MILOBA-996278 format. One line per 5 residues: their letters; for each residue x, y, z of C-alpha. Coordinates in nm, 2 decimals, decimal comma. Each point is the difference from the previous one (the first is absolute). Example, Ala and Ser with C-alpha at 12.3 -4.5 7.8 and 13.67 -1.06 7.14 Angstrom:
BEGIN
AS) 1,23 -0,45 0,78; 0,14 0,34 -0,07
END
This chain:
BEGIN
MINKV) 7,63 8,40 10,31; 0,09 -0,40 0,05; -0,12 -0,07 -0,40; 0,16 0,34 -0,09; 0,31 -0,03 0,14
AAAGL) 0,05 -0,32 -0,16; -0,09 0,17 -0,37; 0,29 0,25 0,10; 0,23 -0,27 0,08; -0,08 -0,14 -0,39
RLQPV) 0,05 0,32 -0,13; 0,35 0,02 0,17; 0,15 -0,33 -0,10; 0,15 0,18 -0,32; 0,19 0,25 0,21
ILRTA) 0,11 -0,07 0,31; 0,11 -0,28 0,23; -0,09 -0,19 0,26; 0,24 0,12 0,24; 0,14 -0,22 0,28
LQYHK) -0,13 -0,10 0,36; 0,30 0,00 0,15; 0,07 -0,19 0,34; 0,20 0,26 0,20; 0,19 -0,30 0,24
GLSDK) 0,16 0,31 0,19; -0,31 0,21 0,08; -0,12 -0,30 0,07; 0,21 -0,14 0,30; 0,03 0,37 0,15
FSCHI) -0,43 0,06 0,01; -0,03 -0,37 0,11; -0,26 -0,05 -0,26; -0,02 -0,06 -0,43; 0,07 0,31 -0,17
YLKRE) -0,03 0,01 -0,41; 0,10 0,31 -0,21; -0,22 -0,01 -0,36; 0,30 0,15 -0,17; -0,18 0,31 -0,23
DQQTV) 0,32 0,14 -0,04; 0,09 -0,29 -0,26; -0,31 0,10 -0,19; 0,01 0,13 -0,33; 0,11 0,32 0,08
RSYKV) 0,14 -0,07 0,31; -0,33 0,09 0,22; -0,33 -0,12 -0,02; -0,20 0,32 -0,16; 0,07 -0,18 -0,39
REAFN) -0,31 -0,19 0,13; -0,26 0,30 0,07; 0,13 0,23 -0,30; -0,02 -0,30 -0,27; -0,35 -0,11 0,14
KIISL) -0,12 0,37 -0,02; 0,13 0,12 -0,36; -0,08 -0,36 -0,13; -0,39 -0,01 0,06; 0,00 0,40 -0,10
PTAAL) -0,20 -0,03 -0,40; 0,23 -0,01 -0,28; -0,11 0,39 -0,10; 0,10 0,12 0,35; 0,32 -0,22 -0,03
ERGVT) 0,09 0,26 -0,29; -0,03 0,28 0,16; 0,27 -0,11 0,20; 0,03 -0,06 0,39; 0,11 0,27 0,28
CASAG) 0,13 -0,06 0,36; 0,16 0,11 0,28; 0,27 -0,18 0,17; 0,29 0,01 0,32; 0,16 -0,26 -0,24
NHAQG) -0,14 -0,35 0,00; -0,34 0,07 -0,12; 0,19 0,16 -0,28; 0,19 -0,29 -0,06; -0,32 -0,16 -0,05
VAYCC) -0,16 0,22 -0,24; 0,29 0,02 -0,17; 0,04 -0,36 -0,06; -0,34 -0,06 -0,08; 0,01 0,34 -0,27
KYLNI) 0,31 -0,20 -0,17; -0,14 -0,38 -0,04; -0,32 0,19 -0,11; 0,16 0,29 -0,23; -0,20 0,25 0,14
RGTIF) 0,10 0,36 0,11; 0,04 0,07 0,38; 0,02 0,32 0,17; 0,17 0,00 0,35; 0,04 0,24 0,26
MPVNT) 0,23 -0,09 0,28; 0,08 0,23 0,35; 0,37 0,21 -0,08; 0,15 -0,21 0,27; -0,06 -0,34 -0,11
PSQKI) 0,34 -0,21 0,00; 0,16 0,09 -0,33; 0,05 -0,44 0,01; -0,37 -0,05 -0,07; -0,04 0,33 -0,26
KRVTD) 0,28 -0,22 -0,20; -0,18 -0,27 0,03; -0,36 0,17 -0,08; 0,17 0,12 -0,32; 0,19 -0,33 -0,07
IGGDQ) -0,34 -0,22 0,04; -0,18 0,20 -0,23; 0,19 0,14 -0,25; -0,12 0,20 -0,24; -0,34 -0,10 0,09
ITITL) -0,04 0,27 0,29; 0,07 0,35 0,11; 0,12 0,06 0,33; -0,08 0,38 0,15; 0,14 0,03 0,43
VGDAY) -0,15 0,23 0,15; -0,09 0,10 0,41; 0,14 -0,09 0,29; -0,24 -0,37 0,09; -0,21 -0,25 -0,25
DEAAD) -0,32 0,24 0,10; 0,13 0,29 -0,15; 0,11 -0,24 -0,30; -0,33 -0,12 -0,03; -0,22 0,36 -0,02
AARKF) 0,24 0,05 -0,29; -0,09 -0,34 -0,19; -0,36 0,05 0,05; 0,02 0,39 -0,14; 0,18 -0,18 -0,27
CEEHN) -0,28 -0,26 -0,07; -0,29 0,25 -0,01; 0,21 0,22 -0,28; 0,08 -0,30 -0,19; -0,25 -0,24 0,02
SNMVH) 0,26 -0,25 0,16; -0,09 -0,31 0,22; 0,09 0,03 0,37; 0,18 -0,30 0,13; -0,04 0,07 0,38
PFDDE) 0,29 -0,20 0,19; -0,23 -0,06 0,25; -0,39 0,09 0,03; -0,15 -0,16 -0,26; -0,23 -0,35 -0,02
KVIEG) 0,22 -0,14 -0,24; 0,30 0,08 0,13; -0,08 -0,15 0,32; -0,11 -0,35 -0,18; 0,31 0,01 -0,17
QATVA) 0,19 0,06 0,34; -0,23 -0,27 0,17; 0,19 -0,25 -0,19; 0,28 0,00 0,19; -0,25 -0,17 0,32
MEILE) -0,17 -0,23 -0,31; 0,38 -0,14 0,02; 0,07 -0,01 0,36; -0,28 -0,24 0,04; 0,08 -0,22 -0,24
TLSQV) 0,30 -0,08 0,17; -0,08 0,04 0,37; -0,37 -0,18 0,04; 0,02 0,28 0,35; 0,18 0,30 0,07
DYLFM) -0,01 0,10 0,37; 0,14 0,38 -0,01; 0,03 0,12 -0,34; 0,21 0,36 0,00; 0,02 0,23 -0,33
PVGGG) 0,11 0,36 -0,07; -0,29 0,24 -0,01; 0,06 0,33 -0,21; -0,33 0,12 -0,14; -0,18 -0,33 0,08
GLAAG) -0,02 -0,14 -0,31; 0,23 -0,40 0,08; -0,18 0,03 0,33; -0,34 0,06 -0,15; 0,05 -0,30 -0,25
VGKYI) 0,21 -0,19 0,27; -0,27 0,01 0,30; -0,32 -0,02 -0,25; 0,08 -0,30 -0,20; 0,12 -0,20 0,35
KERKQ) -0,28 0,09 0,18; -0,27 -0,11 -0,22; 0,20 -0,29 0,00; -0,10 -0,05 0,33; 0,33 0,00 0,11
KTILV) 0,11 0,04 0,42; 0,30 0,20 -0,11; 0,08 0,26 0,18; 0,08 0,32 -0,25; 0,30 0,27 0,13
GVEPA) -0,02 0,28 -0,28; 0,39 0,18 0,10; 0,07 0,35 -0,05; 0,28 0,24 0,00; 0,00 0,19 0,33
GAASM) 0,09 0,30 -0,23; -0,33 -0,04 -0,23; -0,28 -0,24 0,24; -0,30 0,16 -0,23; -0,18 -0,27 0,02
TAAFA) 0,01 -0,02 0,39; -0,11 0,38 0,00; -0,28 -0,11 -0,24; -0,12 -0,23 0,23; 0,04 0,26 0,35
AGEPV) -0,24 0,25 -0,25; -0,21 -0,25 -0,13; 0,04 0,08 -0,38; 0,35 0,07 -0,20; 0,14 0,32 0,07
ALKKI) 0,31 0,18 -0,13; 0,30 -0,02 0,24; 0,17 0,39 0,04; 0,33 -0,16 -0,03; 0,18 -0,35 -0,06
DPFVD) 0,32 -0,11 -0,02; 0,08 -0,11 -0,38; 0,30 -0,22 0,10; -0,23 -0,36 0,00; -0,08 0,10 -0,38
GAAVQ) -0,22 -0,28 -0,09; -0,23 0,05 0,30; 0,00 0,39 0,05; -0,34 0,14 -0,08; -0,14 0,27 0,13
KVGRI) -0,35 -0,10 -0,03; -0,14 -0,38 -0,07; -0,27 -0,09 -0,21; -0,37 0,02 0,00; -0,06 -0,32 -0,08
TYNIC) 0,33 -0,17 0,12; -0,11 0,18 0,38; -0,33 -0,17 -0,03; 0,13 -0,36 -0,06; 0,29 0,07 0,30
KETLD) -0,26 0,05 0,21; -0,25 -0,27 -0,03; 0,32 -0,26 -0,04; 0,37 0,12 0,14; -0,03 -0,17 0,41
QLHTV) 0,32 0,23 0,07; 0,15 0,31 -0,12; 0,37 0,06 0,16; 0,28 0,25 -0,09; 0,35 -0,02 0,01
PEGKV) 0,29 0,25 0,00; 0,20 0,05 -0,29; 0,33 -0,06 0,16; -0,13 -0,36 0,09; -0,12 -0,06 -0,36
CASLL) 0,37 0,11 -0,06; 0,13 -0,25 0,23; -0,25 -0,28 -0,14; 0,12 0,09 -0,34; 0,44 -0,05 0,04
SLYDE) -0,09 -0,31 0,22; -0,16 -0,18 -0,30; 0,21 0,09 -0,19; 0,32 -0,07 0,21; -0,12 -0,33 0,13
DGIVA) -0,21 -0,13 -0,31; 0,13 0,20 -0,28; -0,35 0,18 -0,08; 0,01 0,31 -0,13; -0,38 0,16 0,07
EPAGV) -0,06 0,37 -0,03; -0,15 0,16 0,37; -0,36 -0,01 -0,06; 0,11 -0,37 -0,13; 0,06 -0,14 0,39
LSIAA) -0,26 0,18 0,19; -0,15 -0,31 0,01; 0,30 -0,17 0,20; 0,12 0,32 0,19; -0,37 -0,06 0,24
LDDYA) 0,09 -0,34 0,07; 0,20 0,10 0,32; -0,35 0,18 0,14; -0,19 -0,35 -0,04; 0,30 -0,19 0,11
DQLIG) -0,25 -0,21 0,33; -0,28 0,01 -0,29; 0,19 -0,21 -0,23; 0,16 -0,32 0,14; -0,17 -0,30 -0,12
KTVVC) -0,18 0,19 -0,32; 0,05 -0,02 -0,33; 0,06 0,39 -0,12; 0,02 0,14 -0,39; 0,18 0,31 -0,03
ILSGG) -0,01 0,16 -0,34; 0,31 0,14 -0,14; -0,17 0,23 -0,22; 0,32 0,17 -0,21; 0,39 -0,01 -0,08
NNDSN) 0,05 0,28 -0,17; 0,24 0,16 0,25; 0,27 0,31 -0,12; 0,32 -0,11 0,08; 0,08 0,35 0,08
RMEEI) -0,25 0,05 0,30; 0,22 -0,28 0,17; 0,20 0,24 0,19; -0,34 0,18 0,14; -0,16 -0,36 0,04
KKLAD) 0,31 -0,08 0,24; 0,02 0,32 0,21; -0,36 0,02 0,05; 0,01 -0,44 0,12; 0,30 0,13 0,24
AWEGL) -0,17 0,27 0,14; -0,33 -0,19 0,09; 0,22 -0,25 0,18; 0,15 0,22 0,18; 0,34 -0,01 -0,13
QHYLV) 0,00 0,36 -0,20; 0,04 0,33 0,23; 0,11 0,30 -0,11; 0,11 0,25 0,30; 0,09 0,37 0,03
IRFHH) 0,27 0,05 0,24; 0,13 0,32 0,16; 0,43 -0,05 0,07; 0,16 0,27 0,19; 0,22 0,18 -0,20
QPDGL) 0,33 -0,21 0,06; 0,27 -0,15 -0,24; -0,13 -0,37 0,12; -0,37 0,05 0,02; -0,06 -0,23 -0,29
KEFFT) 0,25 -0,22 0,05; -0,09 -0,07 0,33; -0,37 -0,13 -0,10; 0,17 -0,23 -0,24; 0,26 -0,13 0,24
HILGP) -0,23 -0,02 0,33; -0,34 0,04 -0,10; -0,07 -0,22 -0,30; -0,03 -0,36 0,05; 0,20 -0,29 -0,19
EDYVN) -0,33 -0,07 -0,15; -0,09 0,30 -0,12; 0,12 0,20 -0,30; -0,08 0,40 -0,16; -0,14 -0,04 -0,34
RIEYV) -0,07 0,35 -0,01; 0,17 0,31 0,15; -0,01 0,37 -0,05; 0,21 0,23 0,19; 0,09 0,32 0,01
RRDHG) 0,28 0,13 0,18; -0,02 0,34 0,14; 0,26 0,21 0,10; -0,24 0,24 0,21; -0,21 -0,06 0,26
RSTYA) -0,01 -0,29 0,35; -0,15 -0,29 -0,20; -0,05 -0,12 -0,35; -0,22 -0,29 -0,10; -0,07 -0,29 -0,27
LLGLR) -0,23 -0,23 -0,15; 0,07 -0,40 0,02; -0,15 -0,25 -0,18; 0,06 -0,32 0,23; -0,07 -0,38 -0,07
SRNEK) 0,01 -0,19 0,30; -0,03 -0,43 0,02; -0,33 0,06 0,21; -0,21 0,22 0,16; 0,15 -0,06 0,34
GFRAL) 0,36 0,06 -0,12; -0,12 0,34 -0,09; -0,16 0,04 0,32; 0,30 -0,06 0,14; 0,18 0,26 -0,22
TERLR) -0,23 0,27 0,15; 0,08 -0,05 0,37; 0,39 -0,01 -0,07; -0,11 0,37 -0,12; -0,20 0,11 0,27
ENKTE) 0,27 -0,09 0,22; 0,25 0,13 -0,16; -0,21 0,32 0,02; -0,05 0,05 -0,39; -0,31 0,20 -0,11
FREVQ) -0,17 -0,17 -0,25; -0,36 -0,06 -0,16; -0,10 -0,32 -0,22; -0,18 0,07 -0,35; -0,33 -0,18 0,07
KKDFL) -0,21 -0,22 -0,28; -0,25 0,19 -0,07; 0,16 0,31 -0,04; 0,04 0,17 -0,33; 0,40 -0,01 0,01
FKYWV) 0,02 -0,36 0,06; -0,18 -0,05 -0,34; 0,26 0,28 -0,14; 0,28 -0,18 0,12; -0,14 -0,43 -0,13
END
């Protein structure tokens, strides 16, 4: 593996950047350790995916390249393949889920130009992958898998090679897990280098397919996934990646999507770093390891920076909900002219404000209902508000975060 990754590194030199291993003072101070970010968001296509795509494609025979390449991707792998198609002047057919952020679709188009064709199909990566495989069979094209391929894994492992060329010892390494390619490559390379690094794979809670595979003893397809962290939302991990990760990962960890959003916003507000949800999975896990990191040398792989600005409002709301700042209440008001006015005057606190209201006045009956979206400074402030509602004998119900309706309003 070490020799193969070294060879991959040489092949990749013309097309990739040696991205920064950046010391992060803010996180280091917060956790009383030494934290470095491997800035793959600074890569040629703003993610590490160009490493895998080029290493796989350049390894194909010339006759195979003439038939073109095909891939399925939620965005970043597609950009890597598109870049390679443009660089090598070959045809590429790319299948992407229908709900892929528009920013990523535009980026793929801009990068690949006339060398690529994009087809949108399905609600998640796995459906796009089925369509890509069928296309390959019908047109004798070459499938460039985003994770379950040895050449792909070797290309992704060059991230670990660069890390160890800078730091002689890493105590903890956190990395995102989608299909498992990056985790497999990094994990195998570091273990073969006889490092004592604790390797932590981090998954979004709504698409923890590697966790499910570990529990089942083999890759299994999740019945349902949350596609929000699109760069890591995979229903079923690869067979090759599972086998490697099972042997090399020391721990798997999941983080809620809301926590991912809070980490993304914090990175942007405090450091001006534009990351995508999958890109900050590694950072989002740090709070849960705070006691173990004291005095250690820690690396977090920031895997990508292809975030769509149109998603920022949704990201903000999910972060607020996770931090206990955003709430939704259905309130029953007695049928009297000043019922709603009384709520705003006597119930709403000085640091609370209504950011959504749906209220219909009825001219019959004894009461009416209103939906209120409330933002409080903190969870304590909101609980004080609900206590005032009870003291006022106002009937209400909070819409819980796990409720389907909560997701509708967010």
